[in-house]
N, C-alpha and C positions, 0 to 999 in steps of 0.2 A: 495133688501137689500144689496147684496154682490157685486154689480157692482163697487162701488168705490174701494173696496179691489182688485177686478180683474184688474182694470185699473192700480192701483199702482203696483201690482204684475207683470203685463206685462211690464211696464216701467222699473221696477227694473231688471227683467230678461234680457231684451234687453240691458240695460246699463252695464250689467256685462258680455257681450259677448255671451249671449244666442241667440238662433234664433228660430223663430216659425217654426213648421213642419206641413205638410199637414195631416189633419185628413182623414182616409179612407172614401170613399164615403158611405153615409148612416149613418155615426156615428157622424157627426159634429153637426147636429141639428135635433130636432124632436118636434112635437106638439102632444098633447093628442087628442084623438078622439073627445072630447068635446070642444077642443080649449081653455081650461081654464088653461092649464099648458104647459110649454115648457122646453126643455132641450138643452143645448149647451155645447160643449167640446172644449178645447184648448190643444195643445201639443207643448212642447218646448224641445230643446236640450240645456243643460246648462253645462258650464265647471264643471266637477265632477259628473254630472248627465246625463246619456245617454238619458233618457226620463222622462219628467215631464208632467203628464196629470192632467188637472183640468176639472171637469164637474160641471155645475151649473144647478139646476132645480128650476124653478120658478112656483109655483102654487098659486100665488097671496098672499093675506093676510094670508091664512091658513098655508102655508108651503114654506120655502125657504131652499135649500140644496146646500152646496158647498162641493164637494168631490175632493180629490187630492191624487195622488199616485206618489212618486218619486222613480225612479229606478236608483241606482248609477251606475257609469261606471263599467265595468267588472273588471278593474284593482283594484278596491276597494272591499274589503271583508266586505261590510256593509249591514245591513238589508234594506229591502224596507220600506219606510215610507208612511203611509196612514194617512190622516187628513180628518175628517168630521166635518162640521159645519152645524147644523140643527136649524132652527128658526121655532118655533111653534107659529104663530101669535096669535091665539085665546087664548092661555094660556100665551102668552108673555114670553116664555121660550127659552133660547138658550142652546143647548147641543153641547159640543165640545168633539171630540174623537180623540186621537192619537193612532196609531197602528203601531207597528214595526213587520215586518214579517221576521223571520230569513231565511237565505239562506240554512243553514244546521241545524240539530238537535243535534250536538255534544256538549259536556260539555265545551270544550275549547272556542268554538264560543260564547256560552251564556256568559261565563265569560268575554270575551273581550267587549261585547256590552251591556250586561244587568246589570252589576254591577252598572254602573252610573245611570241607570233608577231606580234601587232599592233604591239608595240614595235619589233620588227625591221623591219616594214613601214614604220613612221614613220622609223626611222634610215637606211634605204636606199631612198629613193623612186625612185632611178634604176634600181633593179632590178625595179620594179613598174610597172604601168600598166594602162590600160584595154584595151590590145591583147590579142587572144587569145593570141598567141605572140610573144615577143621573142627575138632571138638577139644574142649578144654576141661581140666579138672574142676568140678563145680565148687570145690573148697578153695581153689586158688583165686578165682575171679568173682 
């Protein structure tokens, strides 16, 4: 399900001066003991981002997962960005998760980077809630 997205992402990264990096041995690919699921990872260095890792898990019609973590260059005082896309085929549900991990826990840092996120939270209350996990109709969003 996510292969076309990965192809477009790779082309976009390379066209912007990014370069593919070698994945450590044993971490690039894997297959489940049953042979019904596989996992594969990609790693890039991109201007402004020292490492960008994407991992795709394909368990057929039941589950598809695309996980990504972007590590900004050290000269930028920015949080790490994590993105997860999960497709539950049997229920035909797509779940998207964006996760920012702060580099420090001080108040000034949070003010610099999380005030903007708070405004998004206020603008789109229907996409947030007290529930642990929400899923949305993939045709709606």
